[in-house]
N, C-alpha and C positions, 0 to 999 in steps of 0.2 A: 504494500500500500504506500503510495507516494505521500511524503510529508512535506507540504508546501511551506509551512511556517513552523517555527519552534516556540513562538510566543504569540499571545493574542494581538491582533491588530484591529479587530472590531470587538469592542467590549460591550456585551449585552447581558451583563449580570449586575445591573444597578440595584435590583431588589435585594441583593446580598450586601453590597457596599458600592458607593458611587466612585467612579474613576474616569478620567483623571480629576484631581482636585483643582480648584481655581488657583492661579498663582498667588492670589491674595492670602489664601489659607497658609500656604508654605511660608510666605513672607512674614505673616503674623506669628507663626510658630518660631521662626528663626529669631525674630525681634524679641519675643518673650524669653527665649532661651538665653539670649545675650543680656537683656536688661531686667528681666523679672523672674529669674529662676529660683528665687528664694521661696520659703514656705509661707504661703499666705495665712494671715491671722495668727502666726506664731512668733511675731517679732515686731518691733517698732522701728527698725532701721529702714533706710530708704528702699532697698530692694524688696523687702518683705511687704512694705506698703504698696509698691508697684504691683507685686503679685496679687495682693488683695484687690487692687483696682482692676486687674485683668479679670478676676472672678466676677466682680460686681458688674463691669461693663458687659460681659458675656451674658450674665443673668438678665440684665436690663434689655439687651437685644432680643433675647428669647421672649421676654415678657411683651415686647412690642409686637413680635410676630404672632404670638398665641393669644393676644388680648388679655394678658394677666395684669391685674391692677397693681399688685405688690410683687416686685422682683424676688423678694425673699420667699415667696411661695413656690418658686422654681428651685429644685434641688438637683445637684449634679450627681450622676452615676456613671459607671463605666460603659453602659450599654442599655438597651431597652429591657433585656432580660433581668438585669439587676433592678431596674425601676419597677418592673412588674412584680418581682419577688417582694420588694419593699412594700408595694401597695397591697398585694394579696395577703402576705403574711402579717402585715402591720394592722390589718383591720379585722381579719376573720378569727373567730374563737370557736371553741368546742361546740359541735352540733349545728353551726350556722348553715344556712341554705344559700346556694349560689346559682345564678343563671348565667350561662355562657352560650357560645354558638358553635356550630360545626365548622366554622372557618378559622378557629383559633389556632395560633402557633403553639408549639410545644412550650414556649416560654410562659404561656398561660396554663396550658393543660397540665404540664408536669407539676408545677406548684400546687394546683388544685387537687390533683390526684394524690400528691404527697400528704396534703392536709386531710384529704378524705381518709387516708390510711392511718394517720397519726392522731387526728383530732375528731374524726368521725363527722366531718362536714358532709353535706349532701349537695350534689352537683347535677344540674340538668344542662345538656347541650342542645340548643334549639336548632332544628334542621334548616338547611337551605336547599333550594332547587339547583338544577344544573347550571343556571346562570348566576348562582350565588345570592339569590334573593332570599331573605329570611322569611320563614313561615310565620306570618303575623298572628294567626290564631294560636299556634303553639307558644309563641312568645307571650301573648296575653294570658294564656292558661298558666304558664310558668310563673308569671309575675303575680297572679292572683294568690299564689302560695306564700307571698310576702318574703322575698329573698333579702338577705342582708346586703348582698353585693350583686350587681349586674356587670359582667365583663364583656366587652365587645371589641373586636378588631374593626378599625375604621375601614380598612381595605384588605381583602384577602391577598396573601403573598403567593397564592397559587392561581387564583381566578382573576384577580384584578378588580373584582366587584367592589362597589362602594356601598357601605351600609348607611341607612338614614340615621346618623348619630343623634341629631337634635330630637327627632321623634322618639327614638328609643330612650334617650335621656329623660325626656318629659314623662314617658310612661313609667320609667324606673322611679322617678321622684314621686309620682302619684301614689306609688305603692310603698313608699318609704325606704327605697333602696339607695345605696351609694352607687354611683355610676363611674366605672373605670373604663377608659378607652386605650386600646393599643394602637398608637399612631406610627408604628414602624414603617408602614408603606405610604403614609399620607403626609407626615410632617415635611413641609418644604415644597410639596407639589399640589396640595389641596389647601384652600383657605381654612384655617382653624380658629375658631373663637370660642374659648372655653365657657364663657358666660352664655352666649347665645345658643350654644349646643348642649347646655345643661350638663357639662362635664365636671365631675368632682375630682377625678384623678386622671391625668393624661401622661402616659409613658411614651417616650420618643427616643430615637437614636440620633446621635450627632453625625454619624458617618454615612448616612444614606441621602435622603432628599435635602438635608441641611448642609451637605457638601463639606462637612468637617472631617477630621481624622478619626480613625478607629480608636476605641478606648474612651469615647465620649458619648454621653446620653443624659437623660434627665427625667424627672417626674414633677409635674405640676400637682400640688396638693391644695385643695380648696381650704381657705382659712377656717372653714367650719369643721374641718376634719383633723383629728389628732391621731396619727399613725404611731404604732410602736416602732421604734427604730429597728432596722435590720442589723446594723452594726453598732457596737458600743466601743468608745475609746476616746482618744485625744481629739479635741476640736479647736484648741487654742483659746477657748472661752470657758469661764466658770471652772477653771482647773482645780479649784479647792473642793468642788462638790464631788461626792461619790457617784451620783447619778448622772445620766446623760443630760446635757442642757435642754431646757424647754424651748429656748429661743430658736427661731428659724433663721437661716438654713442649717445652723450648726448642729441641731438635733439629729439631722439625717446625713451629715457629711463627716463622719469620723475618719480620721487618718489623713495623710497627705494627699491632696487632690492632684489630678492630672492637669496642672496649671498650663503647661505648654500646649497640650491638646485643646484645652478649653479656650485658649487664645485663638487657636485655629478655628474652633467652632464658631466663635464670634464672627470671624471674617467670613465663614461660610454662610451664616445666618444673614449677615449684612448683604452678601451677594444675592441671596435669595430675595431679600426685600427690594433690592435694586432692580432685579428682573421682574419681580412680582410672581406670586403663586399662580395667578390667573394665566400669565404668559407661559409659565413652566408647564402647567396642566395642559394648556392647549397644544403646546409643542409636543409633549409626550403622547397626547391623545391622537394627534394627526399621524404620528409615526406608527402607533399601534394599529390604527385603522388601515394604513398602507400595508402593514405586515399581515394583518388578517386577510385583506383582500388578496394578497399574493399567495398565502398559504392555503386558503380555502379552495383554490383552483387546482391543488395538487391531489391527485387521487389517493385515497387511503388515509388521509390526515384528518383529524378531528380537533377543532379548536375548543378549548375549555373556557367557561366564564360567559360574561355578557355577550349578547349578539352584536354583530357589527352595527355601528352607529349608536350604541348605548354608552352611557358613562362608564369609564373604567380608568384605573391608574395605568402606568406604563408597563404592563405585564401582558405577554401573550404566551400562553401555555398550550401545548398540543400533544396528541398521541398519534401513533401510526398503527395501522392494521398489520403491517408487514415487517417492521423493523423495530428493534428494542430502543427505548428512549435513551438509554445510556450509550448505545452505539452511535446514535445520531449525534449526541453531544460530543462524544469522543472524536468522531470524524470531522465535525465542524471545527473543533479546535486543531486537530493535527493536520488536516488537509486544507483548511481554509483560513485558519487563524482567527476563528470567531469564537468568543467565549460566551457560553450559555451554561445553564445548570440543569441537570436531569436528576430524577429520583423522587423522593418523598417531600423535599423542601421543608422538613420539620413540621409538617401539617397533615398527619395521617387522617385526621377527622375530615378535612376538606377533600382529600382523595377518596375517602369512603363515601362522602356525599355525592361525588360525581363519578363513582364506579371506576376509579383508576388506582385503587389500593394495590392491585396485583401488578400493574404495569408501570406505575410512576408516570412521569410526564417530562417533556422538554419545556423548559421555561426560558424565554428570551425576555429581558427587561431593559427598557430604554431609560435614558436620563436626559438631563438638559443639554448635555454635550453630544448626544447621539445625532447623527446626520441622516438625511434622506439617502445618501449614497451608501451608508452603512446598513440601513434597513433593507435597501435593494440587494446588497451583497448577501445578506442573510437569506432573503427569499430565494435568490438564485442558487445558493449553496444547498439549502434544504431541498429545492426542486431537483438538483443533480443527485443528491444522496438518496432521496426517497424514490426518485424516478428510476434509479438503477437497482432498487431493492428487489 
């Protein structure tokens, strides 16, 4: 088998992490490494103060993007997984009832199943159809049983479907539930307003749609909610106390933070705001529609998620009747230099919902830097591979 490239030249794995990062992100990280590499909140010397300023300015930028009134209600984590664990484990207690959905990532499902085993919580996963639409009747039925927490992915990382967050949040609040949103696939490419969308807790990555580096993420915590911290330790504040500080954000940010990465995250967030989420969404939607149009003409391929022309994030997943998903992804990489992802995508419930649990799927995901030429190269390569199967 001919190997045309040894490294990706067309990157279509933005749902996992965005690449390349904007130059501003790398410049901000380098500047912070040189000028603000001290430990924020742990000293009064000039470099420590600069490091604290980096943290605050990044928090403030995220607050503007997410429509958060108080920047201290945004706490930094290393990724969405940590943020979701903080939210889920910080609010649930023995015997609590939780409503989630069939499109949840393992970063939601595994903490819930862990607490189900250790604390005896009860969990219902509301079904979705093959386009990723939530079963409204099943959702209302589950909510009638008065859950403590409702957890919902804003957009499926397999299907690209977008769930009606504001409506789900309103229903959750009517039944007295706390509403947690996983914004791993939406932050930076869909306009998010935590107040208007009735969101109590919002977990987000820094390294995907927000264009920041890996090792960054965060959790918005409504001022009305007091979570138990996931980590306990040094915060630089109230050091004489034996208990974790009650003040935000210190209560949830024990240990030395990733100051350099958070400086890069701020630059990424500012780049997103400069371009606007509306522009980013439209760019990614145009590309996905182009890719769907090309793929659906290839015999034996089946596209997952919303129908062509419907709202979706920048994800196009498909399966083949004749060739294994992993082989398609392998050949795209080795023969065409195109990076995609195949398999379960850490969301077996979503695969179960669309009957691909046994086969997995090929997922191509675009970003703000993806071009029409790259989308066309992907279509041509898939056509060649699957046409020869």
